[in-house]
C-alpha positions as CSV (number, residue, x, y, z in Angstrom):
1,M,1.6,13.9,-25.0
2,G,-1.8,13.3,-23.4
3,D,-3.8,13.6,-26.7
4,L,-7.1,11.7,-26.8
5,A,-6.7,8.8,-29.2
6,V,-9.5,6.9,-31.0
7,I,-8.6,3.3,-31.6
8,F,-10.1,1.2,-34.4
9,D,-9.8,-2.5,-35.3
10,A,-8.5,-3.9,-38.6
11,D,-12.0,-3.4,-40.1
12,R,-12.0,0.3,-39.1
13,K,-14.6,-0.3,-36.4
14,F,-14.5,1.8,-33.2
15,V,-12.8,-0.1,-30.4
16,A,-11.8,2.3,-27.6
17,M,-10.7,5.8,-26.6
18,A,-7.4,6.4,-24.8
19,L,-4.8,8.9,-23.7
20,Y,-1.6,8.7,-25.7
21,D,1.8,8.5,-24.1
22,P,4.5,7.9,-26.7
23,E,7.3,7.4,-24.2
24,S,5.5,4.7,-22.1
25,P,5.9,0.9,-22.7
26,I,2.1,0.9,-22.8
27,Q,1.4,3.9,-25.1
28,F,-2.4,4.0,-24.9
29,K,-4.1,4.4,-21.6
30,I,-7.5,3.1,-22.3
31,L,-10.4,5.2,-20.9
32,H,-13.5,3.7,-22.7
33,V,-14.4,0.7,-24.7
34,G,-17.6,-0.2,-26.6
35,K,-19.6,2.5,-28.4
36,P,-18.2,6.0,-29.2
37,T,-18.7,8.5,-26.4
38,K,-17.7,12.0,-25.5
39,I,-15.0,12.3,-22.8
40,D,-16.2,15.5,-21.1
41,D,-16.6,16.7,-17.5
42,A,-19.8,14.7,-17.2
43,W,-17.9,11.5,-18.3
44,W,-15.1,12.1,-15.7
45,V,-17.6,12.9,-12.9
46,D,-19.5,9.7,-13.7
47,T,-16.3,7.7,-13.7
48,F,-15.1,9.1,-10.4
49,R,-18.5,8.5,-8.8
50,R,-18.6,4.9,-10.0
51,A,-15.2,4.4,-8.4
52,L,-16.5,5.9,-5.1
53,G,-19.4,3.5,-5.2
54,V,-17.0,0.6,-5.0
55,R,-15.8,2.2,-1.7
56,Q,-19.2,2.9,-0.3
57,E,-18.4,1.5,3.1
58,F,-15.9,4.3,3.6
59,L,-18.4,6.9,2.6
60,D,-20.9,5.5,5.0
61,D,-18.5,5.4,7.9
62,P,-19.4,8.0,10.7
63,D,-15.8,9.1,10.6
64,A,-15.7,9.4,6.8
65,D,-14.1,12.8,6.7
66,H,-11.1,11.7,8.7
67,L,-10.4,8.3,7.0
68,A,-7.7,7.4,4.4
69,Y,-8.5,5.2,1.5
70,R,-7.8,4.8,-2.2
71,I,-10.4,6.5,-4.5
72,I,-8.9,5.6,-7.9
73,N,-6.8,2.4,-8.3
74,G,-5.3,3.0,-11.7
75,E,-6.0,0.4,-14.3
76,N,-8.2,-1.5,-11.8
77,D,-10.7,1.4,-12.0
78,G,-10.2,1.8,-15.7
79,L,-7.8,4.8,-15.5
80,G,-4.3,3.4,-16.3
81,G,-1.4,5.3,-14.6
82,F,-3.8,7.4,-12.5
83,V,-4.0,6.8,-8.7
84,V,-5.9,8.9,-6.2
85,D,-5.7,8.4,-2.4
86,R,-7.7,10.4,0.2
87,Y,-6.2,11.4,3.5
88,A,-8.9,13.1,5.5
89,D,-9.4,16.5,3.7
90,T,-6.5,16.0,1.3
91,L,-6.3,14.2,-2.0
92,V,-3.0,12.7,-3.2
93,I,-2.9,12.3,-7.0
94,K,-0.1,10.0,-8.1
95,L,0.7,9.8,-11.8
96,Y,2.6,7.0,-13.5
97,S,2.2,8.5,-17.0
98,A,2.8,12.0,-18.3
99,A,-0.3,11.6,-20.5
100,W,-2.3,12.8,-17.5
101,I,-0.5,16.1,-17.0
102,P,-2.3,18.1,-19.6
103,H,-5.6,17.1,-18.0
104,L,-4.5,17.5,-14.4
105,S,-6.0,20.9,-13.6
106,R,-9.4,19.8,-14.9
107,L,-9.4,16.4,-13.2
108,T,-8.2,17.9,-9.9
109,R,-11.1,20.4,-9.9
110,L,-13.6,17.7,-10.6
111,L,-12.2,15.3,-8.0
112,L,-12.4,18.0,-5.3
113,D,-16.0,18.7,-6.3
114,V,-17.0,15.0,-6.2
115,T,-15.2,14.2,-2.9
116,G,-15.6,17.5,-1.0
117,C,-11.9,17.6,-0.2
118,G,-10.1,20.9,0.2
119,S,-6.6,20.3,-1.1
120,A,-4.7,18.2,-3.5
121,I,-1.0,17.0,-3.7
122,L,0.8,15.8,-6.8
123,R,3.0,12.7,-6.5
124,L,5.0,11.5,-9.5
125,A,6.3,8.0,-10.1
126,R,10.0,7.6,-10.3
127,N,9.9,7.3,-14.1
128,L,8.4,10.8,-14.3
129,Q,10.9,12.4,-12.1
130,A,13.8,11.8,-14.5
131,E,15.2,14.8,-16.3
132,K,14.3,13.5,-19.7
133,R,10.6,13.7,-18.8
134,S,10.8,17.3,-17.4
135,A,9.5,18.9,-20.6
136,D,6.3,16.9,-20.3
137,L,5.5,18.1,-16.7
138,F,4.9,21.8,-17.3
139,G,7.1,22.8,-14.4
140,L,5.4,20.4,-11.9
141,S,7.4,18.5,-9.3
142,D,6.8,15.6,-7.0
143,G,5.1,16.8,-3.8
144,D,3.6,20.0,-5.3
145,V,0.4,21.4,-3.7
146,I,-1.8,21.7,-6.8
147,A,-5.1,22.8,-5.1
148,G,-5.9,24.4,-1.8
149,T,-3.4,24.8,0.9
150,L,-1.5,22.3,3.1
151,P,0.1,23.2,6.4
152,D,3.7,22.2,7.0
153,G,4.0,18.7,8.4
154,P,2.1,15.5,7.9
155,V,-1.6,15.0,7.5
156,Q,-3.4,13.1,10.3
157,F,-6.1,10.5,9.5
158,A,-8.0,7.7,11.2
159,E,-7.8,4.0,10.6
160,G,-9.7,1.4,12.5
161,G,-10.4,3.9,15.3
162,L,-6.7,4.8,15.6
163,L,-4.8,8.0,14.6
164,F,-1.9,8.1,12.1
165,E,0.1,10.7,10.2
166,A,1.1,10.6,6.6
167,D,3.8,12.5,4.9
168,V,1.8,13.0,1.7
169,R,4.5,15.2,0.0
170,T,7.6,13.1,0.4
171,G,6.6,9.8,2.1
172,Q,6.7,6.4,0.4
173,K,3.9,5.7,-2.0
174,T,1.4,8.4,-1.2
175,G,2.3,8.6,2.5
176,H,0.9,5.3,3.9
177,F,0.5,1.7,2.7
178,L,-3.3,1.8,2.5
179,D,-3.5,-1.7,0.9
180,Q,-2.6,-3.5,4.1
181,R,-5.3,-1.8,6.2
182,A,-7.4,-4.9,6.8
183,N,-4.4,-7.0,7.6
184,R,-3.2,-4.5,10.1
185,I,-6.6,-4.6,11.8
186,L,-6.5,-8.4,11.8
187,V,-3.1,-8.4,13.6
188,G,-4.6,-6.0,16.1
189,E,-7.4,-8.5,16.8
190,M,-4.8,-11.3,17.4
191,A,-2.5,-9.3,19.6
192,R,-4.0,-9.2,23.1
193,G,-1.5,-10.3,25.7
194,R,1.1,-11.2,23.1
195,D,4.7,-10.2,22.3
196,V,4.9,-8.9,18.7
197,L,7.8,-8.4,16.3
198,D,7.2,-6.1,13.3
199,V,10.0,-6.2,10.7
200,F,10.0,-3.9,7.7
201,A,7.8,-1.9,10.0
202,S,7.8,1.3,7.9
203,T,5.7,3.9,9.7
204,G,4.4,1.4,12.2
205,G,1.0,0.5,10.9
206,F,1.0,-3.1,12.2
207,S,2.8,-2.0,15.4
208,V,0.2,0.5,16.4
209,H,-2.7,-1.8,15.7
210,A,-1.0,-4.5,17.7
211,A,-0.4,-2.2,20.7
212,A,-4.0,-0.9,20.5
213,G,-5.2,-4.5,20.4
214,G,-3.6,-5.2,23.8
215,A,-0.1,-6.5,22.9
216,R,2.2,-6.9,25.9
217,S,5.1,-5.7,23.8
218,V,5.9,-4.6,20.3
219,H,9.3,-4.3,18.7
220,S,9.5,-2.5,15.3
221,V,12.4,-2.8,12.9
222,D,13.1,-0.8,9.8
223,I,16.2,0.2,7.9
224,S,15.0,3.9,7.6
225,P,15.5,6.2,10.6
226,P,12.8,8.6,9.3
227,T,10.2,5.9,9.0
228,I,11.0,4.5,12.4
229,A,10.7,8.1,13.8
230,A,7.3,8.3,12.1
231,A,6.3,4.9,13.7
232,E,7.2,6.4,17.1
233,R,5.0,9.4,16.4
234,N,2.1,7.3,15.3
235,M,2.4,5.2,18.5
236,A,2.4,8.5,20.5
237,L,-0.7,9.7,18.7
238,N,-2.6,6.8,20.3
239,S,-1.0,6.9,23.8
240,R,-4.3,8.1,25.2
241,L,-5.5,4.5,24.8
242,E,-4.8,2.4,27.9
243,A,-3.6,-0.5,25.8
244,V,-1.1,1.6,23.9
245,A,0.1,3.3,27.1
246,N,0.7,-0.1,28.7
247,C,2.5,-1.7,25.7
248,D,6.2,-2.0,26.0
249,F,7.1,-0.4,22.6
250,T,10.6,-0.5,21.3
251,T,12.1,0.4,17.9
252,E,15.3,-0.5,16.1
253,V,16.9,0.9,13.0
254,G,18.5,-1.9,10.9
255,D,18.4,-4.3,8.0
256,A,15.5,-6.7,8.7
257,F,17.5,-9.7,7.7
258,E,20.5,-8.8,9.9
259,V,18.3,-7.8,12.8
260,M,16.4,-11.1,12.7
261,V,19.6,-13.1,12.8
262,Q,20.8,-11.1,15.8
263,L,17.5,-11.6,17.6
264,A,17.6,-15.3,17.0
265,R,21.2,-15.5,18.3
266,A,20.1,-13.6,21.4
267,E,17.4,-16.3,21.8
268,K,14.5,-13.8,21.5
269,D,11.1,-15.1,20.5
270,Y,7.6,-13.7,20.0
271,D,4.0,-14.7,19.8
272,I,3.4,-12.8,16.5
273,V,6.0,-12.1,13.9
274,V,4.9,-9.7,11.0
275,V,7.1,-9.8,7.9
276,D,5.9,-7.2,5.3
277,P,8.8,-6.5,3.0
278,P,9.0,-4.2,0.0
279,S,8.8,-5.6,-3.5
280,F,11.7,-7.8,-4.4
281,A,10.7,-8.3,-8.1
282,Q,10.6,-5.0,-9.9
283,R,11.3,-6.9,-13.1
284,Q,10.6,-10.4,-14.3
285,A,14.3,-11.2,-14.1
286,N,14.1,-10.5,-10.3
287,V,11.6,-13.2,-9.5
288,D,14.0,-16.0,-8.7
289,G,15.9,-13.7,-6.3
290,A,12.6,-12.6,-4.7
291,L,11.7,-16.3,-4.0
292,R,15.1,-16.8,-2.4
293,A,14.4,-13.7,-0.3
294,Y,11.0,-15.0,0.8
295,T,12.5,-18.4,1.7
296,R,15.2,-16.8,3.8
297,L,12.7,-14.5,5.5
298,T,10.5,-17.5,6.4
299,H,13.5,-19.3,7.9
300,L,14.5,-16.3,9.9
301,A,11.0,-15.6,11.1
302,L,10.3,-19.1,12.2
303,R,13.4,-19.0,14.4
304,L,11.6,-16.2,16.3
305,V,8.0,-17.5,16.5
306,R,7.1,-19.3,19.7
307,P,5.3,-22.7,19.4
308,G,1.6,-21.8,19.0
309,G,2.5,-18.3,17.8
310,V,1.5,-16.6,14.5
311,L,3.5,-15.8,11.4
312,M,2.1,-13.2,9.1
313,Q,4.1,-12.9,5.9
314,A,3.3,-10.8,2.9
315,S,4.4,-10.1,-0.7
316,C,3.7,-7.0,-2.8
317,S,5.6,-8.3,-5.8
318,S,3.1,-8.4,-8.6
319,R,5.3,-10.7,-10.7
320,V,5.2,-13.4,-8.0
321,P,1.8,-15.1,-8.2
322,A,0.0,-15.9,-5.0
323,D,0.2,-19.6,-5.3
324,L,3.9,-19.4,-5.9
325,F,4.4,-17.2,-2.9
326,F,2.4,-19.3,-0.5
327,D,4.1,-22.5,-1.8
328,T,7.5,-20.9,-1.2
329,V,6.7,-20.0,2.4
330,L,5.3,-23.4,3.1
331,D,8.2,-25.2,1.6
332,A,10.6,-23.0,3.6
333,A,8.6,-24.0,6.8
334,E,8.9,-27.6,5.9
335,D,12.7,-27.2,5.4
336,A,12.9,-25.5,8.8
337,G,11.1,-28.3,10.5
338,R,8.1,-26.2,11.6
339,S,4.5,-27.2,11.0
340,M,2.1,-24.4,10.0
341,R,-1.6,-24.4,10.2
342,E,-3.3,-21.8,8.0
343,I,-5.4,-19.2,9.6
344,A,-6.1,-17.0,6.5
345,R,-4.9,-15.9,3.1
346,T,-5.7,-12.3,2.3
347,G,-5.1,-9.7,-0.3
348,H,-6.0,-6.2,-1.1
349,D,-8.5,-4.2,1.0
350,V,-11.7,-3.3,-0.7
351,D,-10.5,0.2,-1.8
352,H,-7.9,-1.6,-4.0
353,P,-10.2,-3.5,-6.4
354,I,-8.7,-5.9,-8.9
355,G,-9.7,-5.3,-12.4
356,F,-7.3,-7.6,-14.2
357,R,-5.0,-10.5,-13.4
358,E,-1.8,-8.4,-13.0
359,G,-3.6,-6.0,-10.7
360,A,-3.5,-8.6,-7.9
361,Y,-0.1,-7.8,-6.4
362,L,-0.7,-8.1,-2.7
363,K,-0.9,-11.4,-0.9
364,A,-0.5,-12.2,2.8
365,G,-0.7,-15.4,4.8
366,F,-1.4,-15.9,8.5
367,W,-0.3,-19.2,10.0
368,T,-0.2,-20.8,13.5
369,V,3.3,-22.2,13.9
370,G,3.8,-25.6,15.6
371,K,6.8,-26.9,17.6
372,R,10.1,-27.6,16.1
373,R,10.4,-31.1,14.8
């Protein structure tokens, strides 16, 4: 496990170097292609610095030491199964393959040197937390502090001039959904004087940006009580801002589909409705079900958007191509008798570069919604 493999073509010519994971569906995690090279500390440092160069705008930010952004985006940065997010002074290293475990101590040391961060946390994908993989993990567990020290409680960081907390040890993903950063900021720019509904709100990223942008009210809905509690704390972290203090912020724990039905029956409506669900298509067999879910969400959301208001709807299902997702939303709007004028179609923020077709998982649409026909 984690051995360095040299790959040759049928003519015995060098093709690539990779890490070997015999238990993975993709057994070779390609590191280098082209001419033979030595995979040593200098190679790793150069690879990490190239990845940082893609994210130069974060490094140049005056608040750089307090930001949160992705440093290594797995295969999209040429390091399959290896993801690194930075939250202020803490690195969160998430592994999707046990092939990285034998190299973890070395790579953590080099990453801390390159970034200047003081601590590192290990997060393991679900497939690595199963008992059958425990022998590959050398006693490591999800959420372990693998370098430096980390105080009890969440890590605070800045995003778009606002403060947030991230539970880097047990929270979803690595503690925060960094890929939606630019879309959250865009919602904030649209929110002044508006009533906002944020379903699948998670820890309140869209909600906080909307409030800080001057929203009159924000209602956040999520099925998880701990994440709603985190959303409330994130809002409170920014209560020093007049706009946040003046916003009528409410939360609700519940299934988004059911809550949206209840809100429509109560004749509630909003100027902006944000629909950012989890992935509905973990497998190819789930795609048809995912499309039905997107259709239903669009129907429900449009019952709650005032004429002239905005629908923001997203998909993070990599198996649902962007064109298919957007066509599904627009077809659902047509069925619902609501016209929609496109404002923007967006995807990943810049710290989530796309290096191959399947790496483009996130898509989001913003539409102005017309009157009911």
